[in-house]
Backbone bond lengths (Angstrom), bond angles and torsions (degrees), N, CA, C in turn:
res aa  C-N    CA-C-N  psi(-1)  N-CA   C-N-CA  omega(-1)  CA-C   N-CA-C  phi
1 L - - - 1.456 - - 1.524 107.38 -
2 D 1.322 117.04 120.57 1.462 122.17 -175.81 1.526 109.43 -107.96
3 I 1.329 115.72 92.27 1.461 120.82 179.60 1.517 107.79 -121.15
4 K 1.329 117.10 126.49 1.464 120.99 -176.47 1.522 112.17 -76.21
5 C 1.319 118.12 -35.74 1.467 121.78 -178.01 1.519 109.63 -118.44
6 R 1.300 116.41 80.52 1.465 120.20 -178.72 1.523 112.15 -65.47
7 C 1.331 117.18 -21.56 1.464 120.24 -179.98 1.530 111.16 -66.45
8 L 1.338 117.36 -18.02 1.463 120.77 178.41 1.518 111.83 -83.29
9 G 1.331 117.03 -6.08 1.451 121.90 175.59 1.514 113.31 92.00
10 Y 1.311 114.98 153.17 1.454 122.39 175.42 1.517 108.00 -161.74
11 T 1.322 116.53 162.89 1.456 121.17 175.79 1.523 108.85 -132.20
12 H 1.311 115.38 157.97 1.450 122.39 177.66 1.517 107.81 -137.61
13 H 1.325 116.25 132.69 1.456 120.67 -177.94 1.522 108.90 -150.00
14 T 1.326 117.22 140.80 1.459 122.21 176.88 1.514 109.26 -113.79
15 N 1.346 115.78 131.56 1.459 121.32 178.32 1.523 107.52 -141.12
16 N 1.324 117.06 109.59 1.464 121.21 177.55 1.516 109.17 -80.30
17 I 1.330 116.44 131.78 1.458 121.99 -176.42 1.519 109.11 -119.69
18 D 1.319 116.29 133.98 1.456 122.15 173.94 1.527 107.60 -69.63
19 L 1.330 116.97 117.97 1.463 120.56 -174.58 1.525 112.68 -63.20
20 T 1.318 118.05 -23.30 1.463 119.35 178.02 1.521 111.79 -69.71
21 M 1.324 117.30 -15.88 1.466 121.95 -178.75 1.528 112.80 -93.68
22 V 1.343 118.20 -7.31 1.465 121.78 -178.77 1.523 109.63 -71.75
23 K 1.331 115.96 123.87 1.461 121.09 -179.41 1.520 112.67 -102.39
24 D 1.356 117.35 -33.73 1.453 120.09 -174.81 1.524 109.18 -155.55
25 V 1.339 115.81 147.21 1.460 122.31 176.11 1.517 107.59 -130.00
26 D 1.329 117.20 118.84 1.461 122.61 -179.69 1.519 109.75 -118.43
27 L 1.330 115.86 150.93 1.457 122.19 179.90 1.522 109.22 -124.85
28 R 1.332 115.96 131.93 1.467 121.77 177.64 1.526 108.69 -132.17
29 G 1.321 116.15 144.91 1.460 121.34 173.91 1.515 109.68 -94.44
30 V 1.323 116.67 138.65 1.461 122.22 -179.27 1.530 108.34 -122.88
31 A 1.313 116.77 119.88 1.469 121.30 178.18 1.529 109.65 -73.97
32 P 1.333 117.48 149.16 1.462 119.39 178.02 1.525 110.49 -69.92
33 G 1.323 115.18 154.25 1.462 120.30 174.70 1.519 110.04 -71.30
34 C 1.309 116.34 170.03 1.471 120.97 -177.28 1.526 112.53 -58.94
35 V 1.330 117.43 -47.36 1.465 120.94 -177.32 1.523 110.08 -64.91
36 E 1.339 116.88 -47.66 1.452 120.34 -178.97 1.527 111.16 -63.21
37 G 1.324 117.14 -40.13 1.460 121.38 -178.06 1.522 112.48 -69.15
38 W 1.318 116.62 -43.83 1.466 120.09 -176.18 1.514 112.56 -81.71
39 C 1.312 117.47 -48.25 1.466 121.35 -173.50 1.523 113.46 -83.90
40 C 1.302 116.74 -34.93 1.468 119.67 -172.35 1.523 113.42 -111.58
41 C 1.327 116.79 0.17 1.474 121.54 179.15 1.521 112.65 57.35
42 E 1.327 117.59 32.98 1.462 121.29 176.98 1.521 109.31 -68.01
43 R 1.331 117.14 143.49 1.457 121.72 -178.05 1.518 113.11 -92.97
44 G 1.269 118.69 -24.11 1.451 122.03 -173.91 1.516 109.24 126.15
45 Q 1.327 115.34 -179.58 1.450 120.17 -176.46 1.515 110.24 -138.05
46 D 1.328 115.17 157.86 1.450 122.31 168.64 1.520 106.80 -105.88
47 L 1.322 116.19 132.84 1.459 122.13 178.97 1.513 108.10 -113.12
48 I 1.331 116.48 119.02 1.459 122.05 175.24 1.519 107.15 -100.86
49 V 1.326 116.35 127.88 1.465 122.28 176.64 1.520 107.36 -109.85
50 V 1.329 116.45 114.91 1.458 122.58 179.97 1.530 107.32 -104.21
51 S 1.334 116.36 111.97 1.460 121.25 178.40 1.521 108.68 -87.97
52 V 1.340 114.92 126.47 1.455 121.64 -175.91 1.520 108.91 -119.38
53 E 1.331 115.51 136.19 1.459 121.11 178.18 1.522 109.52 -64.55
54 N 1.325 115.91 128.40 1.459 122.01 178.19 1.521 107.79 -106.21
55 T 1.311 116.23 105.81 1.461 119.89 -175.89 1.521 112.93 -75.59
56 H 1.335 118.45 -18.84 1.465 121.06 -176.50 1.527 112.28 -85.47
57 A 1.319 117.73 -47.10 1.466 121.09 -174.88 1.531 112.56 -95.67
58 G 1.313 118.37 -15.96 1.457 121.16 179.36 1.515 114.05 91.78
59 A 1.323 118.58 -26.02 1.472 121.74 179.65 1.527 109.05 -96.38
60 D 1.327 116.15 150.07 1.461 120.62 178.72 1.526 110.66 -70.87
61 L 1.325 115.86 149.20 1.463 122.26 175.44 1.520 108.74 -103.92
62 D 1.314 117.19 137.21 1.459 122.06 177.27 1.518 109.77 -102.30
63 N 1.319 115.69 128.39 1.456 122.91 175.06 1.517 107.63 -112.28
64 H 1.335 116.47 137.66 1.460 121.21 -175.33 1.526 110.66 -112.08
65 I 1.325 114.98 135.48 1.459 122.20 174.68 1.527 106.59 -121.78
66 V 1.320 116.69 121.82 1.459 121.73 -179.21 1.523 108.29 -106.59
67 L 1.337 115.48 125.35 1.461 122.05 -177.92 1.521 110.42 -129.36
68 R 1.334 115.10 165.54 1.460 119.27 173.10 1.523 109.94 -63.09
69 Q 1.315 115.70 148.38 1.460 121.06 179.52 1.525 110.13 -54.84
70 G 1.316 116.63 132.46 1.444 122.13 178.86 1.517 114.83 98.43
71 E 1.333 118.62 -12.89 1.462 121.84 -179.27 1.523 112.70 -97.61
72 G 1.309 117.64 -14.80 1.456 121.84 -172.56 1.514 114.97 -63.10
73 Q 1.331 117.73 -42.90 1.466 119.71 -176.55 1.520 111.26 -63.69
74 R 1.323 116.90 -41.84 1.468 120.87 179.90 1.527 111.09 -62.79
75 V 1.325 117.09 -44.42 1.461 121.12 -179.15 1.528 110.73 -69.37
76 A 1.328 117.85 -41.44 1.468 120.90 177.46 1.529 110.17 -60.96
77 D 1.335 117.27 -42.18 1.466 120.68 177.74 1.524 111.46 -62.85
78 L 1.333 117.59 -39.31 1.467 120.98 178.09 1.526 110.98 -62.52
79 I 1.329 116.97 -43.13 1.469 120.94 179.42 1.523 110.18 -63.10
80 I 1.330 116.61 -46.44 1.466 120.73 -179.16 1.528 110.53 -63.47
81 D 1.331 117.47 -44.40 1.463 120.92 179.69 1.528 111.70 -61.74
82 Q 1.325 116.96 -42.20 1.460 119.71 -179.89 1.528 111.65 -69.47
83 R 1.322 117.03 -36.21 1.465 119.87 175.64 1.523 110.12 -61.35
84 E 1.332 117.45 -44.30 1.461 121.05 179.00 1.522 111.39 -65.03
85 E 1.335 117.30 -38.09 1.464 121.19 177.60 1.526 110.94 -62.72
86 V 1.315 117.23 -43.90 1.464 121.27 178.63 1.524 110.24 -64.34
87 N 1.322 117.53 -41.72 1.460 120.46 178.55 1.524 111.28 -63.64
88 L 1.343 117.92 -39.48 1.463 120.98 176.35 1.521 111.35 -63.58
89 R 1.311 116.86 -41.96 1.470 120.57 178.02 1.519 110.48 -62.03
90 D 1.329 116.81 -42.58 1.460 120.67 -179.61 1.520 111.50 -64.56
91 T 1.341 117.39 -41.32 1.465 119.80 -178.93 1.530 111.54 -71.89
92 R 1.321 117.70 -28.29 1.463 121.41 177.93 1.507 112.17 -84.65
93 G 1.340 116.82 -15.84 1.448 119.84 -177.77 1.514 113.14 77.37
94 V 1.325 117.06 23.93 1.456 121.58 -179.96 1.524 109.51 -81.94
95 N 1.299 116.91 127.50 1.452 121.92 177.68 1.529 108.67 -77.02
96 Q 1.316 116.91 135.31 1.453 120.53 -178.79 1.529 112.53 -59.08
97 L 1.341 117.53 -28.96 1.451 120.25 -179.60 1.527 111.71 -73.47
98 D 1.330 117.68 -21.42 1.459 121.51 179.91 1.528 112.61 -79.63
99 V 1.341 117.23 -17.68 1.458 121.28 -177.71 1.510 108.69 -94.55
100 A 1.318 116.14 122.74 1.470 119.17 -178.31 1.503 110.70 -102.62
């Protein structure tokens, strides 16, 4: 975790998501706040919102991934590509253990 001003706080959380449940991936740019921009020379962040189908409550769940500015598009593309790969495997009936 590369944070220049740790005194401003940060959080870390891991959440594994079944790629077959991913419905949408959105990317937003977030400008740094005044203190972070002036005092810590922060550039900003990319926020990826991964909407996941919630089979229990009926409404989609949004998961957020916060990255350094400029990294969001690459990570969003990786998520989308892997979701499509999993969907192709499911439609072909390919077992994940058979693919090396």
